[in-house]
VEXBA-134467 format. One record per residue: residue in three letters; x, y, z of N, C-alpha, C, O, CB in turn. Coordinates in steps of 0.05 Angstrom, whole numbers, plus 5000, padded with zeros to 4 digits. Glycine has a CB too. Layout:
// VEXBA-134467
ALAXYZXYZXYZXYZXYZ...
This chain:
// VEXBA-134467
UNK637877093709637176853724637176903754635876753769639176633718UNK638477123762638677163791636177313801635277273824641177323799UNK634977493784632877673793630377543804629677603827632077843770UNK629077363790626477253801626777113827625077163845625377063781UNK628776943832628876813859629177013881627976973903631176623859UNK630777233876631077433898628377563904627677603927633077643890UNK626877633883624277753887622377563902620877653919623077833860UNK622577313895620877113909621577093938619877073955621176833895UNK624277113944625077093972624077343987623277324010628177063975UNK624277573974623377823987620377803994619577884016623878063970UNK618777703975615877683979615277484002613477514018614477593954UNK616977264002616577064024617077184051615577144070618376824019UNK619277344053619977464079617777664087617077694110622677614078UNK616677814067614578004073612077864084610777954102613878164048UNK611477624071609177474080609577374108607777384125608677234061UNK611977274114612577164141612377394162611277354184615477044143UNK613377634154613277864173610377934179609677994202614778094162UNK608777944158605878014162604477814180602977884198604478024135UNK604977554175603777344191604677364220603077334239604477064180UNK607277424224608377444252607077674266606277644290611377484251UNK606877904253605578134266602678084273601778144295605778384247UNK601277954254598477894259598177704282596477744299597277764234UNK599977494284599877304306600477444333599177384353601877074301UNK602377624332603177764357600877934367600277934391605677944353UNK599478074349597178234357594978054368593678124388596178404334UNK594577824356592577634365593177534394591377524411592377394347UNK595677464398596477374425596077594446595077544467599377284425UNK596977844438596778064457593778124463593078184486598078314445UNK592078104442589278154447588077954466586478024484587778154420UNK588777694461587677484479588677514507587177484526588377214468UNK591277594510592377624536591077854551590377834574595377674534UNK590678074536589278304549586478234557585478324578589278544530UNK585178084539582377994546582277834571580577864588581277834522UNK584277644574584277474597584977634622583777584644586277244594UNK586777824620587477994643584978154651584478184675589778184636UNK583478254632581078404638579078234652577778324672579878524613UNK578677984642576877804655577677744684576077724702576577544640UNK580377704688581377654715580777884733580077844756584377584714UNK581178134723580678364739577778374747577078454770581378624724UNK575978304729573078304735572478104757570978164776571378244710UNK573677854755573177644775574177734802572877704822574577384766UNK576677854802577877934828576178164840575778164864580678024824UNK575178344824573578564834570978464845570078554866573078764812UNK569778264832567278154841567578014868565778014885566077964821UNK569877874872570277724896571777864918572377754939571677474890UNK572478124913574078274932572678294959570478384961574778544922UNK574078214981573078225008571277995015570377985038571578485011UNK570677814997568877595004569477354987567777254973565877675000UNK571977254989572777024973571576774985572276695008575877004971UNK569776644971568376414982568776174963569176204939565376464985UNK568775944976569075694961566375634948564275614962569875454980UNK566175614921563575574908562175324917559675314916563975574878UNK563675114925562374864933561374884962559374764969564374634931UNK562775044978561975085006561875385012563875495022563974935026UNK559675525006559575815006560075945033560476185035556975904996UNK560075785055560575905081563475865090564075925113558675775101UNK565175765072567975745079569675935063569175965039568975455075UNK571576075075573476235058574976055039575375825044575376395077UNK575776175016577276014996579775895008580475665001577876184972UNK581176045025583675945036583275745058585175645070585376165046UNK580675685064580075485084578775245070577275095083578275595106UNK579275205045578074985029579274715037580974615022578275044999UNK578374605059579374355069577074155072574774235073580874395096UNK577873905073575773695077574773725106576373745124576973415072UNK572073715111571073735138571773505156572073535180568073765137UNK572173275144573073035159575772955147575972965122570972795158UNK577772875163580372815152580272645126578772455125582072665172UNK581772725106581572605080582472315079584172235094583172765060UNK581272165060581971885055581371835026580071995013580371695074UNK582271605015581571544987578571544982577071444998582771264980UNK577871664959575071704953573771434946574871274931574671904930UNK571371384956569871144951568071184927567471414920568171054976UNK567270974914565570994890562871114896561871094918565170724878UNK561771254876559171394879556971204888555371284905558471534854UNK556870964876554770774883554970694912552970664926554870534865UNK557470644921557870564949557070794968555870744989560770484954UNK557771034960556971264977553971304979552871365000558271524966UNK552571264956549671274956548471064975546571124989548571244928UNK549570834975548570624992549070695021547370645038549870354986UNK551370815027551970895055550071105064549071105087554870995057UNK549471295047547571515053544771395059543471475078547371715031UNK543971205042541271085046541170935073539070945086540670885023UNK543270795080543270655106543070855129541470805148545870495109UNK544571075128544371265150541671415150540571465171546671475147UNK540571465126538071605124535771435136533871535147537371675095UNK536071165132534070985143534170955173532370845185534270715129UNK536371045185536671035214537070755224536470695247534271145227UNK538170575208538670295216541270285232543370205221538770105192UNK541170345257543470355275543470105293541270015300543670615291UNK545770005301545769775319544769855347544770085354548569665322UNK543769655362542669715388544669835407544070005423541569455401UNK547169745405549369845422551370005405552669885387550669615438UNK551670255411553470425396555970465412555970605432552070705390UNK558170345403560770385416562670535398562070575375561970115424UNK564870625410566670795395567870645371568170765350568970885413UNK568470385374569570235352567770235328568670275306570169955361UNK565170185332563270175310563070445296563170465272560470085320UNK562870655312562670925301565171005285564971115263562071135323UNK567470935296569971005282570170855255571170955235572370935299UNK569270595255569270445230567470575209568070595186568470155235UNK565170675219563370805201564571075190564171145167560670865215UNK565971215208567171465200569271425178569571585160568471605224UNK570671195180572671135159571371115132572471195112574170875166UNK568971015131567470995106566371275099566571355075565070795109UNK565271415118564071675113566171865101565572015082562971795139UNK568571865112570572055103571571995075573072155063572872065122UNK570871765064571671695037569571785016569971744992572071395035UNK567471905026565372015008565472315008565572435029562571905016UNK565572444985565572734984563072854996560872754991565972834955UNK563373075010560973205022559973415003561473574992561673335049UNK557273415000555973614983553473714998551873555008555173494955UNK553173974999550774095012548274004997548174014972550974405013UNK546273915012543773815000541473985011540473925033543273515005UNK540574184997538474365006535874215011534274285028538074594987UNK535374004995532973844998532973695024530873685038532673654974UNK535273575031535473425056535073615080533673545099538073275058UNK536373845078536074045100533174135101532074175123537874285095UNK531874165078529074245078527274045091525274125104528174295050UNK527873795089526173585102526473605132524473595146527073305093UNK528873645142529273685171527773935180526473935201532273695178UNK528074145165526774405172523774365173522474475191527574625153UNK522674225154519774185154518874015178516874085191518874045128UNK520273795184519573625207519773775233517973775250521273375207UNK522073915237522474055262520674305264519874375286525374145264UNK520074425241518274655242515474575251514074715265518174785215UNK514674335241511974235248511774165278509674215290511273995231UNK513874055289513673965317514474185336513374195358515373725321UNK516374355329517674525349517774815343517274985361520474425353UNK518274895318518175175309520175355324519275525340515375285312UNK522675315319524775465334524675765329525175915348527475365326UNK523975855306524076145300522076295318522576525325523376195271UNK519776165325517776295342517976195371517476355390515076245331UNK518575945376518175825402520675725416520375595438516275605400UNK523075765406525475675420525675815447526575695466527975735403UNK524976075448525076215473522376315481520476345465527076455471UNK522076375507519576495518519376785509521276935512519476465548UNK517076855499516577135491513777215502512277045511516677175460UNK513277475501510577565509508477465490506077435498510577875511UNK509277415465507377315446506477025450504276945445508477335418UNK508376855461507676575465507276495494507076265500509876395453UNK507176695512506776645540504476815550504577065549509376705556UNK502376695560499976835567499876905597500476725614497476675560UNK499177145604498877225632496777055646494577015635498077525633UNK497576955669495776775685495976485678494776315692492976865680UNK497576415657497976135651500076005669501176145686498776095621UNK500675755664502675605680504875505661504175375641501375375696UNK507375555667509575445652510275175664510775155688512075645652UNK510274975647510874695656513874655652514874685630509174485641UNK515274565673518174505671518574265653517274065656519374455699UNK520474285633520674075614521973825626521373605616522374165590UNK523673845646524873605658523373505683523973295693527773665666UNK521473665692519773585714516873665707515873865716520673715742UNK515573495691512973565680510773605700508673705693512273365660UNK511273515724509173545745509573815761508073875779509273315765UNK511573965753512074225766511374455747511874435723515074245775UNK510274665759509474895742510275155755510675175779506374885738UNK510475365738511175635748509075825737508475835713514075715738UNK507775985755505676165746506776405730508976505736504076265770UNK505376485710506176715694504876965705502377005703505376675664UNK506477135717505577385728506777615713508477585695506277405759UNK505877865720506778095706509878125707511178195687505578345717UNK510978055730513878085734515477915714517477995703514678015762UNK514377675708515777495689515477605661517377605646514577205691UNK512977685654512577785627514378025620515178055597509677855623UNK514878185640516578425635519478345628520878505616516578605660UNK520278105637522978015630523177915602525377895590523877795650UNK520977835590521077705564520977895541519678105543518677505562UNK522277835519521978005495519177975483517877775487524077925473UNK518378185469515678185458515477955437513477805437515078455445UNK517477935419517477735398520077585399521977665412516977855370UNK520177365385522677205384524877355371524477485350522176935369UNK527377345382529677475369530577335344532477425331531877495389UNK529377105338530176955314528376985291528276815273530376655322UNK526777205291524977255269526477315243525377305221523177495276UNK529077385245530677445221531677205206532877225185532977615228UNK531076965217531976715203530476685177528276795173531476465222UNK531676535158534076375161536676535156536776715140534076145141UNK538676465172541276585169542876435147542576195145542876595196UNK544476575132545876455109547876245119547776015110547276665093UNK549676315136551876145145551976125175552276335188554576235133UNK551875895187551875855216554075665224554675475210549175755226UNK555375725247557275545259556375485287555875665303560175675260UNK556075225293555375135320557875015332558874815322552974925320UNK558875145353561575085363561274925390560775045410563175335367UNK561774665388561774505413564374545427566174685418561474205406UNK564674425451566974465468568874235467570674215485566174525496UNK568674045448570273805447573173855444574074055431569273635425UNK574773685456577673705455578873685427581173765423578973495472UNK577273585408578173565381578673835368579973855347576173415364UNK577674055381578174325370580874425378581874615365575974515381UNK582174305398584774415406586774375383587074165371585774265431UNK588274595377590274605356589074555328590374455310592474395361UNK586474615325585174575299585574795280585374755256582174535304UNK586175045290586375275272583775355259583775485239588375215251UNK581475285272578875335259577775615266575575685257576975125268UNK579175775282578076035291577276215267575076315268580076175307UNK579076265248578276435225575776335210574076485202580576475206UNK575676065206573375955192570875995207568776055196573875665185UNK570975955234568575995251567676285250565276345247569175905280UNK569576465252568876755252567876845225566677065223571276925260UNK568276685204567276755177564176715175562976825157568676585156UNK563076565194560176505194558676755202559676925216559476275212UNK556176775192554476995199553376965227553077165241552177015179UNK552776725236551376675261552876445276553176225265548376595256UNK553876505300555576315315554276245342553576425357558376425319UNK553975985348552775895373554975755389556475595379550475695367UNK555075825415556975695434555475605459553175665463559275895442UNK556875445476555575305497556875345524559375315527555375015491UNK555275405545556075405573558475575579560375495593556675115581UNK558375825570560376025576563275915573564775915593559976125605UNK563975815550566675695547568875915547568276135540566875545520UNK571275845556573476035556574076125527573875965508575975915568UNK574776385524575276495497578176555493578976735478573576745493UNK579976405507582876445505584176285483586576255483584176375532UNK582576165465583575995444582576085417581475935401582675695449UNK582976345412581776475388582676335362581176315343582576765387UNK585176245361586176115336584575855330584275785307589076045339UNK583575725351582175475347579175505347577775355333582975285369UNK578075695362575075705365573975975356571476005356574375655394UNK575676165349574676425340573876605363574376545386572276385322UNK572676835355571877035376568977125373567777235391573677275373UNK567677065350564977155345562976985361563276745362564277155315UNK560877115372558776975387556177105382555877345388559476955417UNK554176965372551477065368549676975390548077125401550376985341UNK549976715397548476595419550376435437552076285426546076405409UNK550176475463551676315482549776195502548276345515553876485496UNK549775935505547975805525549375805552551775825554547275515516UNK547775785573548775765600546975605617544575675621549176055612UNK547975385628546475235647546375385673548475475682547674945651UNK544075415686543875565712545775455733546475605752541075565722UNK546475195732548275085752550975225752552375235772548674785747UNK551775345729554275495727554275735746556275805757554875585698UNK551875855749551676095766552276025795553376185810548876215764UNK551575775803552275685831555175595833556475665852550375455839UNK556075455813558775345814560975555811563075535824559175135792UNK560575755794562675945788562176225800564076375804562975975759UNK559676285806559076565815557376575840556076775846557576705793UNK557476365856556176355882553176435881552176575898557576535902UNK551876345860549076405857548376695853546076775857547576305881UNK550376855846550077145842549277295867548177515866548077195820UNK549777175890549177305915551077545920550277755930549377115939UNK553677505912555677725914557277755888558077985882557477665937UNK557677545874559477555851557977635826557977495806560777285847UNK556677875826555177955804556978085782556678025758552978155812UNK558778255791560578385771562278185756562478205732562378595786UNK563577985770565077795755563477645734564477585712566277585774UNK560977595740559177465720558777645696558977555673556477395733UNK558177895701557778085679560378115662560178145638556878365689UNK562678115675565178135660565777895643566777915621567478185680UNK565177655654565577405638563777415613564677345591564977155655UNK561277485617559377495594560277705574559977675550556477555604UNK561577925584562478135567564578045547564978175527563578365583UNK565977825554568077725536566977635509568477605490569577505549UNK564377585508563077485483561977705466560777655445560877285490UNK562277955475561178175459558278235467557678295490561278115429UNK556478215448553678275453551878045444550178075427552878535439UNK552277805456550677575447548077555461547477705480552277315451UNK546377385451544077295466544977075485546076875477541677195447UNK544477115511545176915531542776735536540776815548546177045558UNK542876495526540576315526540576125550542475965553540476145499UNK538576155568538576015593536175835595533875925591538576215617UNK536475575601534175395607533175445635533575275653534975105602UNK531775655639530875735666528575565677528075565701529976025665UNK527275425659524875275667525174975660523274855650522375385654UNK527474865665527874575661527574435688526374225690530574525649UNK528674555709528574435736527674645756528474875754531374305744UNK526074555775525274735797527674825812529474655818523174595815UNK527875075819530175175834532075325817533875455827531574955848UNK531775305790533675445772532475705761533975865749534375265749UNK529975745765528675985754529576235767530276435754525675965756UNK529676245794530376485808533176585802533576825797530076445838UNK535176405802537876485796538176565766539776735760539876255802UNK536476455749536476545721535376835718536476985703534776355703UNK533376895734532377175734534577365744534877585734529877195753UNK536077275764538277445774540377495753541577705752539577305799UNK540877295736542777335714541877555696543377725687543177065699UNK539277555689538177755671538378035684539278225672535177705665UNK537678055710537878315724540778405726541278645724536578295752UNK542678225731545478295733546478425708547878625709547078055741UNK545878305685546778415660545578695655546878865645545978225637UNK543078725663541778985659543079195678543579415670538778965665UNK543579115703544579295723547379395716548079625722544679165751UNK548979225703551779295696551979405667554179435657553579065700UNK549679445655549679565628550979385607552179485588551079825628UNK550779125610551978935591550478945564548078965564551978655602UNK551978945542550578925516549378655511547678625493552578995494UNK550178455527548978185524546078195535545478355552550677965538UNK544478015524541678005533540877725541541177545525539778115511UNK539877695565538977425574536177365564534377525566539077415605UNK535877125553533277025544532976745555534876605559532977045513UNK530476655558529876405571528876195550526976255535527876435594UNK529975965550529075755532526175675540525475665563530875505534UNK524575625520521875545523521675245530522375085514520175605498UNK520775175555520774895562518874725545519174485542519974865591UNK516774855533514974715516516374635490515974415480512474885510UNK518074815479519674745456521474505462521574315446521374985447UNK522774505485524574285492523074025496524073815488526174355518UNK520774035508519173795511518273675485518273435481516673855529UNK517473855466516673755440518973645424518673445410515373985423UNK521373765427523773665414524473395425525173215409526073865417UNK524373355451524873095463522972885452523872665445524673115494UNK520472945451518472755440518972695411518672465403515672865443UNK519772885396520372845367522572635364522372455347521273115354UNK524772665379526972475376526572215390527672005382529572605386UNK524972205411524271955424522771775404523171535403522571995449UNK521071895388519571745369521371635346520471465331517271915357UNK523771745345525771655325528071495338530171465326526871895310UNK527571395362529471215374531571335392533271185402530771065353UNK531571595396533671725413532371765440530871955444534671995400UNK533071595459531771595485533771655507534471485524530371325491UNK534771905507536571995528534972085552532572155550538372235518UNK536272075576534972185599534372475595532272575603536772145624UNK536272615581535772885574537572955550539872875549536473085597UNK536473085530538073165507540173365516539673525533536273285485UNK542573355503544673545510543873815498542373835479547373445500UNK545074025510544574295500545674325471544574465455545774515518UNK547774175465548874175438546874065418546474185397551374015437UNK545573845425543673725407541173895404540073925382542873445417UNK540374025426538074205424538574435404536874495388537474325452UNK540974555406541574785390542274715361541774875343543774955402UNK543374475357543774385329541074355315540674435292545274115329UNK539074245330536374225318535174495313533874535292534574065337UNK535574685331534574955326535875075301534575205285534975135351UNK538575025299540075135276539175015250539275155229543075095280UNK538274765250537274645225534874795215534374805191536574345230UNK533274915233531075075225531875355217530675485200528975085247UNK533975465231534575745228536675815207537076045201535575845255UNK538075605196540375665179540175535152538975315149542875565193UNK541175665132541275555105543775375100543575185085541275775085UNK545975445113548375275113549375255141549675465155550475395093UNK549975015150550674965178553074785180553174575168548174835193UNK555074875196557374715202557774675232557474865247559974845190UNK558374425240558874365268561874345273563274205257557374105277UNK562774465293565574445302565674345331563974415347567074715298UNK567674185338568074115366566073915376565673895400567974355383UNK564673775359562773565367564173295364564273185342560073575351UNK565073195386566572945386566472825414567672945432569572985376UNK565172595419564672505446566672295456566072165476561872395447UNK568872255443570772035449573372135460574172365454571171855425UNK574871965475577372055487579772055468581872165474578071865510UNK579371945444581471955423580272075398577872055393582671685418UNK582072185381581072295355580772065335581371835342582972505344UNK579772115311579471895291581971745285581771515275578272005266UNK584271855291586771715285587871575310590071465309588871915274UNK586371585332587271445356588871605376589871495395588771205349UNK589271865371590872035389589172125412586772195409592072275374UNK590272125436588872205460587972505458589472675448590572165485UNK585572555469584472825469583572895497582672725512582272855449UNK583673155505582273235529579273235524578473255501583273515539UNK577673225545574773225541573773485528572173475509573273175567UNK574773715538574173975526576674085514578874005521572974165548UNK576374285497578774405486580274575507582574645502578074585461UNK578974635529580174805549580674655576582174765593578275035555UNK579674415580580374255603579673955598578673885576578774355628UNK580173785618579573505614577573405635577673175643582173345616UNK575773575642573773505662571473345648570273455630572573755677UNK571073095657568972935644566173025651565873155672569272635651UNK564172955635561373035641560272855663561272645670559673015616UNK557972945673556572785693555472535679553972565659554272955707UNK556072295690555172055676552172005677550872085696556671815687UNK551171875657548371775657546271985650543871925651547771675683UNK547072225642545072435635544572435605542272425596545972705645UNK546772465589546472485560547472235547549072085558547972735550UNK546572185522547571965506549072085483548172085460545271775496UNK551472185489553072335468553672165444553372265421555572435481UNK554671915447555171765422552771725404552971735380556371485429UNK550471685417547971655401547271915386546571915363545671565419UNK547572135400547072395387549072435365548372545343547272625408UNK551572355369553672395349552972245324553472345302556372305360UNK551872005326551171855302549072005286548971975261550271575309UNK547372155299545372315285546772535269545972595246543272435304UNK548772655281550272855266551672735241551672855219552472995284UNK552772495245554072365222552072315200552572355176555372095231UNK549672225208547572175188546772425173546372425149545172055201UNK546472645188545772905176548072995157547473105136545273115197UNK550572945165552773015148552672855122553072955100555472965162UNK552172585124552072415101549872505081550172485057551672135109UNK547672595092545472685075545972965063544473045045542872685091UNK547973105073548473375064546873595077546873825067548073385034UNK545473525099543873725113545573915129544874155133541773585131UNK547873825139549773985153552573875147552873665136549173995184UNK554574025156557373945152558573895179558774085195558974155135UNK559473655184560773585209563873605205565073445191559973295218UNK565073795218567873845215569473715238569073775261568474155214UNK571273525231572873395251575873435246577373375264572273095250UNK576673535224579473565218580473845225578974005236580073515189UNK582973895218584074165221582974345199582074255178587174145221UNK583174605204582274805185584574935171584275145158580575015198UNK586974825174589374945160591274725153593374785141590775155178
């Protein structure tokens, strides 16, 4: 009576042991498979970890471009986008109205929209064509013709051999479109932002008016294009009459960028702009001075006047954002903020490096800023106002 139950128990234990071994091998096989897959993923992304939703941001910089808030419903966000796309803005744009709109905007998730960017690129390409005509070249400037100043349309500059020799044969932007671009404004909102590494992650970086580069943690170090108003040459370098080396050394802090100068906006600025080009050449600077095409600027001004933006003069920031819309596949704006307080009401300096206000009555910065917000809402560009860490 004892034999059969013992045999049955032995067979049961043998069955349990077999099942356990089989299960263990199955688990080990799956674990090894997952480890192998992980190794493949890590190997594929080694040295270039990118956020799949925002391919121009490092994975460890995966932050909301505008300070986060509770997410709004998809239908409400679509309605907000339609309102901004239609350009239905109030006649008077004050900080209070814009901040209220931003509170709504930051509650909608941002998604890159290649179609929206394509529409801007098509419109701007038809009117202005930044890749060919943003700067003066030997190809778009004819010997014996007259260059018309964009801010003084009744003034002209003759095109002689000496001028043509200063110009590049073709546009330096023939390599566009660039994959990832960062346009770095000088707004105080960049101070303590920690955005330097994210900015330097971009392929193509634009800066304005020879800004100080002593804030690498906040603004980065990479520079592809740096603009310079000719008035800076008089204010900081005595018109290059004697202070030529200090000018070359300041420009040297940016590496080897294109120094973009509006030499033909106002009469009296052309000669000192030519001196800037010669100074960089004389001191062997790797930077290269190029001159903005006043015809491009005039066409851009007309394009936006027909859309309700009637500034006395477009800001250099707005000019280059428009150029970047043509030249870039993914575009992020940093440091574009025209108000004395941040979105949370905290006081800000005017620039990230000083608190010197702009000359009044020249630009309509709040109006330009609403255009950036509209472009952000449509997904054509990303407007970054928050911290990057």
